[in-house]
Structure formats: C-alpha cells, structure tokens
TIRO-2110 file (N, C-alpha, C; in Angstrom, 1 decimal):
// TIRO-2110
0.8, -1.2, 0.0, N, 1, A
0.0, 0.0, 0.0, CA, 1, A
0.9, 1.3, 0.0, C, 1, A
0.3, 2.3, -0.5, N, 2, A
1.0, 3.6, -0.5, CA, 2, A
1.3, 4.1, 0.9, C, 2, A
2.4, 4.7, 1.1, N, 3, A
2.8, 5.3, 2.4, CA, 3, A
3.0, 6.8, 2.1, C, 3, A
2.3, 7.7, 2.8, N, 4, A
2.5, 9.1, 2.6, CA, 4, A
3.2, 9.7, 3.8, C, 4, A
4.3, 10.3, 3.6, N, 5, A
5.2, 10.9, 4.6, CA, 5, A
5.3, 12.4, 4.4, C, 5, A
5.1, 13.1, 5.5, N, 6, A
5.3, 14.6, 5.4, CA, 6, A
6.7, 14.8, 6.0, C, 6, A
7.5, 15.5, 5.2, N, 7, A
8.8, 16.0, 5.6, CA, 7, A
8.8, 17.5, 5.9, C, 7, A
9.1, 17.8, 7.2, N, 8, A
9.0, 19.2, 7.5, CA, 8, A
10.3, 19.6, 8.4, C, 8, A
10.4, 20.9, 8.7, N, 9, A
11.5, 21.4, 9.5, CA, 9, A
11.4, 22.9, 9.6, C, 9, A
12.5, 23.5, 9.5, N, 10, A
12.5, 25.0, 9.6, CA, 10, A
13.5, 25.5, 8.5, C, 10, A
13.5, 26.8, 8.4, N, 11, A
14.4, 27.4, 7.5, CA, 11, A
15.9, 27.0, 7.8, C, 11, A
16.6, 26.7, 6.7, N, 12, A
18.0, 26.3, 6.8, CA, 12, A
18.2, 25.1, 7.7, C, 12, A
17.2, 24.2, 7.9, N, 13, A
17.4, 23.0, 8.7, CA, 13, A
18.0, 21.9, 7.9, C, 13, A
18.0, 22.0, 6.5, N, 14, A
18.6, 21.0, 5.7, CA, 14, A
17.6, 20.1, 5.1, C, 14, A
16.3, 20.5, 5.0, N, 15, A
15.2, 19.7, 4.5, CA, 15, A
15.4, 19.3, 3.0, C, 15, A
16.0, 20.2, 2.2, N, 16, A
16.1, 19.9, 0.8, CA, 16, A
17.1, 18.8, 0.6, C, 16, A
18.2, 18.8, 1.4, N, 17, A
19.2, 17.7, 1.3, CA, 17, A
18.6, 16.4, 1.7, C, 17, A
17.8, 16.3, 2.8, N, 18, A
17.1, 15.1, 3.2, CA, 18, A
16.1, 14.6, 2.1, C, 18, A
15.4, 15.6, 1.5, N, 19, A
14.4, 15.2, 0.5, CA, 19, A
15.1, 14.6, -0.7, C, 19, A
16.3, 15.1, -1.1, N, 20, A
17.0, 14.6, -2.2, CA, 20, A
17.5, 13.2, -1.9, C, 20, A
17.9, 12.9, -0.7, N, 21, A
18.4, 11.5, -0.4, CA, 21, A
17.2, 10.6, -0.4, C, 21, A
16.1, 11.0, 0.1, N, 22, A
14.9, 10.1, 0.0, CA, 22, A
14.5, 9.8, -1.5, C, 22, A
14.6, 10.8, -2.3, N, 23, A
14.3, 10.7, -3.7, CA, 23, A
15.3, 9.7, -4.4, C, 23, A
16.6, 9.9, -4.1, N, 24, A
17.6, 9.0, -4.6, CA, 24, A
17.4, 7.5, -4.2, C, 24, A
16.8, 7.3, -3.0, N, 25, A
16.6, 6.0, -2.5, CA, 25, A
15.3, 5.3, -3.2, C, 25, A
14.5, 6.2, -3.9, N, 26, A
13.4, 5.6, -4.6, CA, 26, A
12.0, 6.2, -4.2, C, 26, A
12.0, 7.1, -3.3, N, 27, A
10.7, 7.7, -2.9, CA, 27, A
10.3, 8.8, -4.0, C, 27, A
9.0, 8.9, -4.1, N, 28, A
8.4, 10.0, -4.9, CA, 28, A
8.4, 11.3, -4.0, C, 28, A
8.8, 12.4, -4.6, N, 29, A
8.9, 13.7, -3.9, CA, 29, A
7.9, 14.7, -4.4, C, 29, A
7.1, 15.2, -3.5, N, 30, A
6.2, 16.3, -3.8, CA, 30, A
6.7, 17.5, -3.0, C, 30, A
7.2, 18.5, -3.7, N, 31, A
7.8, 19.7, -3.0, CA, 31, A
6.8, 20.8, -3.0, C, 31, A
6.3, 21.2, -1.8, N, 32, A
5.2, 22.2, -1.8, CA, 32, A
5.7, 23.6, -2.1, C, 32, A
7.0, 23.8, -2.0, N, 33, A
7.5, 25.1, -2.4, CA, 33, A
7.4, 25.2, -4.0, C, 33, A
7.6, 24.1, -4.7, N, 34, A
7.4, 24.1, -6.1, CA, 34, A
6.0, 24.2, -6.5, C, 34, A
5.1, 23.5, -5.7, N, 35, A
3.6, 23.7, -6.0, CA, 35, A
3.2, 25.1, -5.7, C, 35, A
3.8, 25.7, -4.7, N, 36, A
3.4, 27.1, -4.4, CA, 36, A
3.7, 28.1, -5.5, C, 36, A
4.8, 27.8, -6.2, N, 37, A
5.2, 28.6, -7.4, CA, 37, A
4.3, 28.3, -8.6, C, 37, A
3.9, 27.0, -8.7, N, 38, A
3.1, 26.7, -9.9, CA, 38, A
1.7, 27.3, -9.8, C, 38, A
1.1, 27.3, -8.6, N, 39, A
-0.3, 27.7, -8.5, CA, 39, A
-0.5, 29.3, -8.6, C, 39, A
0.7, 30.0, -8.6, N, 40, A
0.6, 31.5, -8.7, CA, 40, A
1.1, 32.0, -10.1, C, 40, A
1.1, 31.1, -11.1, N, 41, A
1.4, 31.5, -12.4, CA, 41, A
0.3, 32.4, -12.9, C, 41, A
0.7, 33.3, -13.8, N, 42, A
-0.2, 34.3, -14.3, CA, 42, A
-1.6, 33.8, -14.8, C, 42, A
-2.6, 34.4, -14.3, N, 43, A
-4.0, 34.2, -14.6, CA, 43, A
-4.7, 33.0, -14.0, C, 43, A
-3.9, 32.2, -13.2, N, 44, A
-4.5, 31.1, -12.5, CA, 44, A
-5.3, 31.7, -11.3, C, 44, A
-6.1, 30.9, -10.6, N, 45, A
-7.0, 31.4, -9.6, CA, 45, A
-6.3, 32.1, -8.4, C, 45, A
-5.2, 31.4, -7.9, N, 46, A
-4.5, 32.0, -6.8, CA, 46, A
-3.8, 33.3, -7.2, C, 46, A
-3.3, 33.4, -8.4, N, 47, A
-2.7, 34.6, -8.9, CA, 47, A
-3.7, 35.7, -9.0, C, 47, A
-4.9, 35.4, -9.5, N, 48, A
-5.9, 36.4, -9.6, CA, 48, A
-6.3, 37.0, -8.2, C, 48, A
-6.4, 36.1, -7.2, N, 49, A
-6.7, 36.5, -5.9, CA, 49, A
-5.7, 37.4, -5.3, C, 49, A
-4.4, 37.0, -5.5, N, 50, A
-3.3, 37.8, -5.0, CA, 50, A
-3.3, 39.2, -5.6, C, 50, A
-3.5, 39.3, -6.9, N, 51, A
-3.4, 40.6, -7.6, CA, 51, A
-4.6, 41.5, -7.1, C, 51, A
-5.8, 40.9, -6.9, N, 52, A
-6.9, 41.6, -6.5, CA, 52, A
-6.7, 42.2, -5.1, C, 52, A
-6.1, 41.4, -4.2, N, 53, A
-5.9, 41.8, -2.8, CA, 53, A
-4.7, 42.7, -2.6, C, 53, A
-3.6, 42.3, -3.1, N, 54, A
-2.3, 43.0, -2.9, CA, 54, A
-2.0, 44.1, -3.9, C, 54, A
-2.6, 44.0, -5.1, N, 55, A
-2.4, 45.0, -6.1, CA, 55, A
-1.4, 44.6, -7.1, C, 55, A
-1.3, 45.3, -8.2, N, 56, A
-0.4, 45.0, -9.3, CA, 56, A
1.0, 45.3, -9.0, C, 56, A
1.3, 46.0, -7.9, N, 57, A
2.7, 46.3, -7.6, CA, 57, A
3.5, 45.0, -7.2, C, 57, A
2.8, 43.9, -6.9, N, 58, A
3.5, 42.7, -6.6, CA, 58, A
3.8, 41.8, -7.9, C, 58, A
3.6, 42.4, -9.0, N, 59, A
3.9, 41.7, -10.3, CA, 59, A
5.1, 42.3, -11.0, C, 59, A
5.8, 41.4, -11.7, N, 60, A
6.9, 41.8, -12.6, CA, 60, A
6.3, 42.3, -13.9, C, 60, A
7.1, 42.8, -14.8, N, 61, A
6.7, 43.3, -16.1, CA, 61, A
6.0, 42.3, -16.9, C, 61, A
6.4, 41.0, -16.7, N, 62, A
5.8, 39.9, -17.5, CA, 62, A
4.6, 39.3, -16.9, C, 62, A
4.1, 39.9, -15.8, N, 63, A
2.9, 39.6, -15.0, CA, 63, A
3.2, 38.4, -14.1, C, 63, A
4.4, 37.9, -14.0, N, 64, A
4.7, 36.9, -13.0, CA, 64, A
4.7, 37.5, -11.6, C, 64, A
4.6, 36.7, -10.6, N, 65, A
4.5, 37.3, -9.2, CA, 65, A
6.0, 37.6, -8.8, C, 65, A
6.1, 38.8, -8.3, N, 66, A
7.4, 39.2, -7.7, CA, 66, A
7.4, 38.7, -6.3, C, 66, A
8.0, 37.6, -6.1, N, 67, A
7.9, 36.9, -4.8, CA, 67, A
8.6, 37.7, -3.7, C, 67, A
9.7, 38.4, -4.1, N, 68, A
10.4, 39.2, -3.1, CA, 68, A
9.6, 40.4, -2.6, C, 68, A
8.9, 41.1, -3.5, N, 69, A
8.0, 42.2, -3.1, CA, 69, A
6.9, 41.7, -2.2, C, 69, A
6.3, 40.6, -2.6, N, 70, A
5.2, 40.0, -1.8, CA, 70, A
5.7, 39.6, -0.4, C, 70, A
6.8, 39.0, -0.4, N, 71, A
7.4, 38.6, 0.9, CA, 71, A
7.6, 39.8, 1.8, C, 71, A
8.1, 40.9, 1.2, N, 72, A
8.3, 42.1, 2.0, CA, 72, A
7.0, 42.6, 2.6, C, 72, A
5.9, 42.5, 1.9, N, 73, A
4.6, 43.0, 2.4, CA, 73, A
4.1, 42.1, 3.5, C, 73, A
4.2, 40.8, 3.4, N, 74, A
3.6, 39.9, 4.3, CA, 74, A
4.4, 39.6, 5.5, C, 74, A
5.8, 39.7, 5.4, N, 75, A
6.7, 39.2, 6.4, CA, 75, A
6.4, 39.9, 7.7, C, 75, A
6.1, 39.2, 8.8, N, 76, A
5.9, 39.7, 10.1, CA, 76, A
4.5, 40.2, 10.3, C, 76, A
3.6, 40.1, 9.3, N, 77, A
2.2, 40.6, 9.4, CA, 77, A
1.3, 39.4, 9.4, C, 77, A
0.8, 39.0, 10.5, N, 78, A
0.0, 37.8, 10.6, CA, 78, A
-1.2, 37.8, 9.7, C, 78, A
-1.9, 39.0, 9.7, N, 79, A
-3.1, 39.1, 9.0, CA, 79, A
-2.9, 38.9, 7.5, C, 79, A
-1.8, 39.5, 7.0, N, 80, A
-1.5, 39.4, 5.6, CA, 80, A
-1.0, 38.0, 5.2, C, 80, A
-0.2, 37.4, 6.1, N, 81, A
0.2, 36.0, 5.8, CA, 81, A
-1.0, 35.1, 5.8, C, 81, A
-1.9, 35.3, 6.7, N, 82, A
-3.1, 34.5, 6.7, CA, 82, A
-3.9, 34.6, 5.4, C, 82, A
-4.0, 35.9, 4.9, N, 83, A
-4.8, 36.1, 3.7, CA, 83, A
-4.1, 35.4, 2.5, C, 83, A
-2.8, 35.5, 2.4, N, 84, A
-2.0, 34.9, 1.4, CA, 84, A
-2.2, 33.4, 1.4, C, 84, A
-2.1, 32.8, 2.6, N, 85, A
-2.3, 31.4, 2.8, CA, 85, A
-3.7, 30.9, 2.3, C, 85, A
-4.7, 31.7, 2.6, N, 86, A
-6.1, 31.3, 2.2, CA, 86, A
-6.3, 31.4, 0.7, C, 86, A
-5.4, 32.2, 0.0, N, 87, A
-5.5, 32.3, -1.4, CA, 87, A
-4.8, 31.2, -2.1, C, 87, A
-3.7, 30.8, -1.5, N, 88, A
-2.8, 29.8, -2.2, CA, 88, A
-3.0, 28.3, -1.7, C, 88, A
-3.2, 28.1, -0.4, N, 89, A
-3.2, 26.7, 0.1, CA, 89, A
-4.3, 25.8, -0.5, C, 89, A
-5.5, 26.3, -0.7, N, 90, A
-6.5, 25.4, -1.3, CA, 90, A
-6.0, 24.9, -2.7, C, 90, A
-5.4, 25.8, -3.5, N, 91, A
-4.9, 25.4, -4.8, CA, 91, A
-3.7, 24.5, -4.7, C, 91, A
-2.9, 24.7, -3.7, N, 92, A
-1.8, 23.7, -3.5, CA, 92, A
-2.3, 22.3, -3.2, C, 92, A
-3.3, 22.3, -2.3, N, 93, A
-3.9, 21.0, -1.9, CA, 93, A
-4.5, 20.3, -3.1, C, 93, A
-5.2, 21.0, -4.0, N, 94, A
-5.8, 20.4, -5.2, CA, 94, A
-4.7, 19.8, -6.1, C, 94, A
-3.6, 20.5, -6.3, N, 95, A
-2.5, 20.0, -7.1, CA, 95, A
-1.8, 18.9, -6.5, C, 95, A
-1.7, 18.9, -5.2, N, 96, A
-1.1, 17.8, -4.4, CA, 96, A
-1.9, 16.5, -4.6, C, 96, A
-3.2, 16.7, -4.5, N, 97, A
-4.2, 15.5, -4.6, CA, 97, A
-4.1, 14.9, -6.0, C, 97, A
-3.9, 15.8, -7.0, N, 98, A
-3.8, 15.3, -8.4, CA, 98, A
-2.6, 14.5, -8.6, C, 98, A
-1.5, 15.0, -8.0, N, 99, A
-0.2, 14.2, -8.1, CA, 99, A
-0.3, 12.9, -7.4, C, 99, A
-0.9, 12.9, -6.2, N, 100, A
-1.0, 11.7, -5.4, CA, 100, A
-1.8, 10.6, -6.2, C, 100, A
-2.9, 11.1, -6.8, N, 101, A
-3.8, 10.2, -7.6, CA, 101, A
-3.0, 9.6, -8.8, C, 101, A
-2.2, 10.4, -9.4, N, 102, A
-1.3, 9.9, -10.6, CA, 102, A
-0.3, 8.9, -10.1, C, 102, A
0.3, 9.1, -8.9, N, 103, A
1.3, 8.2, -8.4, CA, 103, A
0.6, 6.9, -8.0, C, 103, A
-0.6, 7.0, -7.4, N, 104, A
-1.3, 5.9, -6.9, CA, 104, A
-1.7, 5.0, -8.1, C, 104, A
-2.1, 5.6, -9.2, N, 105, A
-2.5, 4.8, -10.4, CA, 105, A
-1.3, 4.0, -11.0, C, 105, A
-0.1, 4.6, -10.9, N, 106, A
1.1, 4.0, -11.6, CA, 106, A
1.9, 3.1, -10.6, C, 106, A
1.8, 3.4, -9.3, N, 107, A
2.6, 2.7, -8.4, CA, 107, A
1.9, 2.6, -7.0, C, 107, A
1.0, 1.6, -6.9, N, 108, A
0.1, 1.5, -5.6, CA, 108, A
0.9, 1.4, -4.3, C, 108, A
2.2, 0.9, -4.4, N, 109, A
3.0, 0.7, -3.2, CA, 109, A
4.0, 1.8, -3.0, C, 109, A
3.8, 2.9, -3.6, N, 110, A
4.8, 4.0, -3.6, CA, 110, A
5.0, 4.5, -2.2, C, 110, A
6.2, 5.0, -2.0, N, 111, A
6.5, 5.8, -0.8, CA, 111, A
6.6, 7.2, -1.2, C, 111, A
5.7, 8.1, -0.7, N, 112, A
5.6, 9.5, -1.2, CA, 112, A
6.1, 10.4, -0.1, C, 112, A
7.0, 11.3, -0.4, N, 113, A
7.5, 12.2, 0.6, CA, 113, A
6.9, 13.6, 0.2, C, 113, A
6.1, 14.2, 1.1, N, 114, A
5.6, 15.5, 0.8, CA, 114, A
6.5, 16.5, 1.6, C, 114, A
7.2, 17.3, 0.9, N, 115, A
8.1, 18.3, 1.6, CA, 115, A
7.2, 19.6, 1.8, C, 115, A
6.8, 19.7, 3.1, N, 116, A
5.9, 20.8, 3.5, CA, 116, A
6.6, 21.6, 4.6, C, 116, A
7.2, 22.7, 4.2, N, 117, A
8.0, 23.5, 5.2, CA, 117, A
7.3, 23.9, 6.5, C, 117, A
6.1, 24.4, 6.3, N, 118, A
5.4, 25.1, 7.5, CA, 118, A
4.2, 24.3, 8.0, C, 118, A
4.3, 23.0, 8.0, N, 119, A
3.3, 22.1, 8.5, CA, 119, A
2.9, 22.5, 9.9, C, 119, A
1.6, 22.8, 10.1, N, 120, A
1.1, 23.1, 11.5, CA, 120, A
1.3, 24.5, 11.9, C, 120, A
1.7, 25.4, 11.1, N, 121, A
2.0, 26.8, 11.5, CA, 121, A
0.9, 27.7, 10.9, C, 121, A
0.6, 28.7, 11.7, N, 122, A
-0.4, 29.7, 11.2, CA, 122, A
-1.8, 29.3, 11.3, C, 122, A
-2.7, 30.1, 10.7, N, 123, A
-4.2, 29.8, 10.7, CA, 123, A
-4.7, 29.5, 9.3, C, 123, A
-3.8, 28.9, 8.5, N, 124, A
-4.2, 28.7, 7.1, CA, 124, A
-5.1, 27.5, 6.9, C, 124, A
-5.7, 27.4, 5.7, N, 125, A
-6.5, 26.2, 5.4, CA, 125, A
-5.7, 24.9, 5.6, C, 125, A
-4.4, 24.9, 5.5, N, 126, A
-3.6, 23.8, 5.7, CA, 126, A
-3.7, 23.2, 7.1, C, 126, A
-3.9, 24.0, 8.1, N, 127, A
-4.0, 23.5, 9.4, CA, 127, A
-5.5, 23.2, 9.8, C, 127, A
-6.4, 23.6, 8.9, N, 128, A
-7.8, 23.3, 9.2, CA, 128, A
-8.4, 22.1, 8.4, C, 128, A
-7.7, 21.8, 7.2, N, 129, A
-8.2, 20.7, 6.4, CA, 129, A
-7.5, 19.4, 6.8, C, 129, A
-8.2, 18.3, 6.7, N, 130, A
-7.5, 17.1, 6.9, CA, 130, A
-7.1, 16.5, 5.6, C, 130, A
-5.9, 16.0, 5.5, N, 131, A
-5.4, 15.2, 4.4, CA, 131, A
-4.5, 14.1, 4.9, C, 131, A
-4.4, 13.1, 4.1, N, 132, A
-3.8, 11.9, 4.6, CA, 132, A
-2.3, 12.1, 4.9, C, 132, A
-1.9, 11.7, 6.1, N, 133, A
-0.5, 11.7, 6.5, CA, 133, A
-0.3, 10.3, 7.3, C, 133, A
0.6, 9.5, 6.8, N, 134, A
0.9, 8.3, 7.6, CA, 134, A
2.0, 8.5, 8.6, C, 134, A
3.0, 9.2, 8.2, N, 135, A
4.1, 9.5, 9.1, CA, 135, A
4.6, 10.9, 8.9, C, 135, A
5.3, 11.4, 10.0, N, 136, A
5.9, 12.8, 9.9, CA, 136, A
7.4, 12.7, 10.2, C, 136, A
8.2, 13.2, 9.4, N, 137, A
9.6, 13.3, 9.6, CA, 137, A
10.0, 14.8, 9.8, C, 137, A
10.7, 15.1, 10.9, N, 138, A
11.1, 16.5, 11.1, CA, 138, A
12.6, 16.5, 11.0, C, 138, A
13.1, 17.5, 10.2, N, 139, A
14.6, 17.7, 10.1, CA, 139, A
14.9, 18.8, 11.2, C, 139, A
15.9, 18.4, 12.0, N, 140, A
16.2, 19.3, 13.1, CA, 140, A
17.7, 19.8, 12.9, C, 140, A
17.9, 21.1, 13.1, N, 141, A
19.2, 21.6, 13.2, CA, 141, A
19.3, 22.7, 14.3, C, 141, A
20.4, 22.8, 15.0, N, 142, A
20.4, 23.8, 16.1, CA, 142, A
20.4, 25.2, 15.4, C, 142, A
20.0, 26.2, 16.2, N, 143, A
19.9, 27.6, 15.7, CA, 143, A
21.2, 28.1, 15.2, C, 143, A
22.3, 27.8, 15.9, N, 144, A
23.6, 28.3, 15.4, CA, 144, A
23.9, 27.8, 14.0, C, 144, A
23.6, 26.6, 13.7, N, 145, A
23.8, 26.1, 12.3, CA, 145, A
22.8, 26.7, 11.3, C, 145, A
21.6, 26.9, 11.7, N, 146, A
20.6, 27.6, 10.9, CA, 146, A
21.1, 29.0, 10.5, C, 146, A
21.6, 29.7, 11.5, N, 147, A
22.1, 31.1, 11.2, CA, 147, A
23.3, 31.0, 10.3, C, 147, A
24.2, 30.1, 10.5, N, 148, A
25.4, 30.0, 9.6, CA, 148, A
25.0, 29.8, 8.2, C, 148, A
24.0, 28.9, 8.0, N, 149, A
23.6, 28.5, 6.7, CA, 149, A
22.9, 29.7, 6.0, C, 149, A
22.1, 30.5, 6.7, N, 150, A
21.4, 31.6, 6.2, CA, 150, A
22.4, 32.7, 5.8, C, 150, A
23.4, 33.0, 6.7, N, 151, A
24.4, 33.9, 6.4, CA, 151, A
25.2, 33.5, 5.1, C, 151, A
25.4, 32.2, 5.0, N, 152, A
26.1, 31.7, 3.8, CA, 152, A
25.3, 31.9, 2.5, C, 152, A
24.0, 32.1, 2.7, N, 153, A
23.1, 32.4, 1.5, CA, 153, A
22.9, 33.9, 1.3, C, 153, A
23.6, 34.7, 2.1, N, 154, A
23.5, 36.2, 1.8, CA, 154, A
22.7, 37.0, 2.8, C, 154, A
22.1, 36.3, 3.8, N, 155, A
21.3, 37.0, 4.9, CA, 155, A
22.3, 37.7, 5.9, C, 155, A
21.9, 38.8, 6.4, N, 156, A
22.6, 39.4, 7.5, CA, 156, A
22.3, 38.6, 8.8, C, 156, A
23.1, 38.8, 9.8, N, 157, A
22.8, 38.1, 11.1, CA, 157, A
21.4, 38.5, 11.6, C, 157, A
21.0, 39.7, 11.5, N, 158, A
19.7, 40.2, 12.0, CA, 158, A
18.6, 39.6, 11.2, C, 158, A
18.8, 39.6, 9.9, N, 159, A
17.8, 39.0, 9.0, CA, 159, A
17.6, 37.5, 9.3, C, 159, A
18.7, 36.8, 9.5, N, 160, A
18.7, 35.4, 9.8, CA, 160, A
17.9, 35.1, 11.1, C, 160, A
18.2, 35.9, 12.1, N, 161, A
17.5, 35.6, 13.4, CA, 161, A
16.0, 35.9, 13.3, C, 161, A
15.6, 37.0, 12.5, N, 162, A
14.2, 37.3, 12.3, CA, 162, A
13.5, 36.2, 11.6, C, 162, A
14.1, 35.6, 10.5, N, 163, A
13.5, 34.5, 9.8, CA, 163, A
13.3, 33.3, 10.7, C, 163, A
14.3, 33.0, 11.4, N, 164, A
14.2, 31.8, 12.3, CA, 164, A
13.1, 32.0, 13.4, C, 164, A
13.1, 33.2, 14.0, N, 165, A
12.1, 33.5, 15.1, CA, 165, A
10.7, 33.6, 14.6, C, 165, A
10.5, 33.8, 13.3, N, 166, A
9.1, 33.9, 12.7, CA, 166, A
8.5, 32.6, 12.5, C, 166, A
9.3, 31.5, 12.7, N, 167, A
8.7, 30.1, 12.5, CA, 167, A
8.6, 29.4, 13.8, C, 167, A
7.8, 28.4, 13.8, N, 168, A
7.7, 27.5, 15.0, CA, 168, A
9.0, 27.0, 15.4, C, 168, A
9.4, 27.0, 16.6, N, 169, A
10.7, 26.5, 17.0, CA, 169, A
10.8, 25.0, 16.7, C, 169, A
12.0, 24.6, 16.2, N, 170, A
12.1, 23.2, 15.8, CA, 170, A
11.9, 22.2, 17.0, C, 170, A
12.3, 22.7, 18.2, N, 171, A
12.1, 21.8, 19.4, CA, 171, A
10.6, 21.5, 19.6, C, 171, A
9.7, 22.4, 19.1, N, 172, A
8.3, 22.2, 19.2, CA, 172, A
7.8, 21.2, 18.1, C, 172, A
8.4, 21.4, 16.9, N, 173, A
8.0, 20.5, 15.8, CA, 173, A
8.3, 19.0, 16.1, C, 173, A
9.5, 18.8, 16.7, N, 174, A
9.9, 17.4, 16.9, CA, 174, A
8.9, 16.7, 17.8, C, 174, A
8.1, 17.4, 18.6, N, 175, A
7.1, 16.8, 19.5, CA, 175, A
6.1, 15.9, 18.7, C, 175, A
5.7, 16.3, 17.5, N, 176, A
4.7, 15.6, 16.7, CA, 176, A
5.4, 14.7, 15.6, C, 176, A
6.7, 14.5, 15.7, N, 177, A
7.4, 13.7, 14.7, CA, 177, A
7.3, 12.2, 15.0, C, 177, A
7.2, 11.4, 14.0, N, 178, A
7.4, 10.0, 14.1, CA, 178, A
8.9, 9.6, 14.0, C, 178, A
9.6, 10.5, 13.2, N, 179, A
11.0, 10.3, 13.1, CA, 179, A
11.7, 11.7, 13.1, C, 179, A
12.8, 11.8, 13.7, N, 180, A
13.6, 13.1, 13.7, CA, 180, A
15.0, 12.8, 13.0, C, 180, A
15.3, 13.6, 12.1, N, 181, A
16.6, 13.6, 11.4, CA, 181, A
17.4, 14.8, 12.0, C, 181, A
18.6, 14.5, 12.6, N, 182, A
19.4, 15.5, 13.2, CA, 182, A
20.5, 16.0, 12.2, C, 182, A
20.4, 17.2, 11.7, N, 183, A
21.2, 17.7, 10.7, CA, 183, A
22.3, 18.7, 11.2, C, 183, A
23.1, 18.3, 12.1, N, 184, A
24.2, 19.2, 12.6, CA, 184, A
25.5, 18.5, 12.3, C, 184, A
25.5, 17.4, 11.6, N, 185, A
26.7, 16.7, 11.3, CA, 185, A
27.1, 16.7, 9.8, C, 185, A
27.7, 15.6, 9.4, N, 186, A
28.2, 15.5, 8.0, CA, 186, A
27.1, 15.0, 7.1, C, 186, A
27.3, 15.1, 5.8, N, 187, A
26.3, 14.6, 4.8, CA, 187, A
26.2, 13.1, 4.9, C, 187, A
27.3, 12.4, 5.3, N, 188, A
27.3, 11.0, 5.5, CA, 188, A
26.4, 10.6, 6.6, C, 188, A
26.4, 11.3, 7.7, N, 189, A
25.5, 11.1, 8.8, CA, 189, A
24.0, 11.3, 8.4, C, 189, A
23.8, 12.3, 7.6, N, 190, A
22.4, 12.5, 7.2, CA, 190, A
21.9, 11.3, 6.3, C, 190, A
22.8, 10.9, 5.4, N, 191, A
22.4, 9.8, 4.5, CA, 191, A
22.1, 8.5, 5.4, C, 191, A
22.9, 8.3, 6.4, N, 192, A
22.7, 7.1, 7.2, CA, 192, A
21.4, 7.2, 7.9, C, 192, A
21.0, 8.3, 8.5, N, 193, A
19.7, 8.5, 9.1, CA, 193, A
18.5, 8.3, 8.1, C, 193, A
18.7, 8.9, 7.0, N, 194, A
17.6, 8.8, 6.0, CA, 194, A
17.4, 7.3, 5.5, C, 194, A
18.5, 6.7, 5.3, N, 195, A
18.5, 5.3, 4.8, CA, 195, A
17.8, 4.4, 5.9, C, 195, A
18.1, 4.6, 7.2, N, 196, A
17.4, 3.8, 8.2, CA, 196, A
15.9, 4.1, 8.2, C, 196, A
15.5, 5.3, 8.1, N, 197, A
14.1, 5.7, 8.1, CA, 197, A
13.4, 5.1, 6.9, C, 197, A
14.1, 5.2, 5.7, N, 198, A
13.5, 4.7, 4.5, CA, 198, A
13.2, 3.2, 4.6, C, 198, A
14.2, 2.5, 5.2, N, 199, A
14.0, 1.0, 5.3, CA, 199, A
12.8, 0.7, 6.2, C, 199, A
12.7, 1.5, 7.3, N, 200, A
11.6, 1.3, 8.3, CA, 200, A
10.2, 1.6, 7.6, C, 200, A
10.2, 2.7, 6.8, N, 201, A
8.9, 3.0, 6.1, CA, 201, A
8.5, 2.0, 5.1, C, 201, A
9.5, 1.5, 4.3, N, 202, A
9.2, 0.5, 3.3, CA, 202, A
8.8, -0.8, 4.0, C, 202, A
9.4, -1.1, 5.1, N, 203, A
9.0, -2.3, 5.9, CA, 203, A
7.6, -2.2, 6.4, C, 203, A
7.3, -0.9, 6.9, N, 204, A
5.9, -0.7, 7.3, CA, 204, A
4.9, -0.9, 6.3, C, 204, A
5.2, -0.4, 5.0, N, 205, A
4.3, -0.6, 3.9, CA, 205, A
4.0, -2.0, 3.6, C, 205, A
5.1, -2.8, 3.7, N, 206, A
4.9, -4.3, 3.4, CA, 206, A
4.0, -4.9, 4.5, C, 206, A
3.9, -4.3, 5.7, N, 207, A
3.0, -4.9, 6.7, CA, 207, A
1.8, -4.1, 6.9, C, 207, A
1.3, -3.4, 5.9, N, 208, A
0.1, -2.7, 6.0, CA, 208, A
0.2, -1.3, 6.4, C, 208, A
1.4, -0.8, 6.7, N, 209, A
1.6, 0.7, 7.0, CA, 209, A
1.1, 1.1, 8.4, C, 209, A
1.1, 0.1, 9.3, N, 210, A
0.6, 0.5, 10.7, CA, 210, A
1.5, 1.6, 11.3, C, 210, A
0.8, 2.5, 12.0, N, 211, A
1.5, 3.6, 12.7, CA, 211, A
2.2, 3.0, 13.9, C, 211, A
END
C-alpha cells in the first residue's frame, strides 16, 4: 500500500538535502515550495486573488509574481500572511491531490515524501483541512547552524535571526514527529539516518503501513 510521509522542518534546517536523499533511494517527492510557485502562475485562480488583494505592484513586467516584493509585504504581518495562505493553500492542496492520484495509479505501493516547510503553522487552510498523513519526519538543526547557513546564503545576522524567530521552534516541531533527522553533522551522517528511516517506512508498507 502507498505510504505518505510529510517531511518538515525549519528554514535552513537541511530539509532539501534530506528530500534529495529520499528521492535517490526511490521515494516520490512532492515539493510544496514548487507547488506554491506553480499555482501562482499568471491568470490562475490564486494569482488572480493575490493581484486583487495585494495590487499589481506585486507583479513583474511579464505579469509573473514578484515573490520578493510580496514577501516584504507579508513578512511579520500575521493578517497578511493568513490572507495569502487562504488564497494559495487550497490550490496547492488540489495540485497535491492530483499528483497523489497519478502516483497511486502507476505505483500503488509508492513511498511518497511531501516536503511541507510550514506544516502546522499559522491559521491557514492547511491547518484546518484534513489530508492523509501516515508518518511525519522532522529535520532538526540547532539555531547556530541555521544562522550560519542563512548567512552563507547572503542574509545578515539580524535577518537570519528574524527569519528563524518567525517560524515555530524546531524543538516544538519534533514533538509531533514519528522520526527526527538531526542535521548538525556530516552529509554521510544525514544519509545514514535517511536510509534507516527509508528502510523502516518501506518495511511498514509491506506490513500494511501500521503507525
């Protein structure tokens, strides 16, 4: 039977690396950051809602969404973040369901990893609607390493700290995890942890996917 796993974490926790290793081992990957970009393409429903609410100033000359401008508007503003979530998340959920159905049709015993960065955060439809989750994997990194990684990507120290503090603390996220991957070591250590979890998940699928 199909096993659906949500992979989550925080900014600069190393989720993308973990997702890539799962994919290399044979799991199907659904990246919600990619879906979030897909559903806001020009003239689609979410794009129309964003333009109506936030105005045309959040658009580039070619009518694509200027994600940097939009982020500047909503960052730190709960009301605006909630509005943006209500415009985009239902469309993301629809696209996610379409992909799941396609995978189910071609591979009924698939292991699917849903990379969902902000699972359980905010007051968005995502936290209000139920969708199938068999297991949750949280990628954990200490704050010092998160800050180092963000600075390495061009953020200032102050910007890095603000981004981290705007999200649910990782120590809170690991409370609802079935598996935790600790990403403060080497890439070899990450691979070892992912391989162990992958083997357990595939073993669970063979025995009916019991929690």
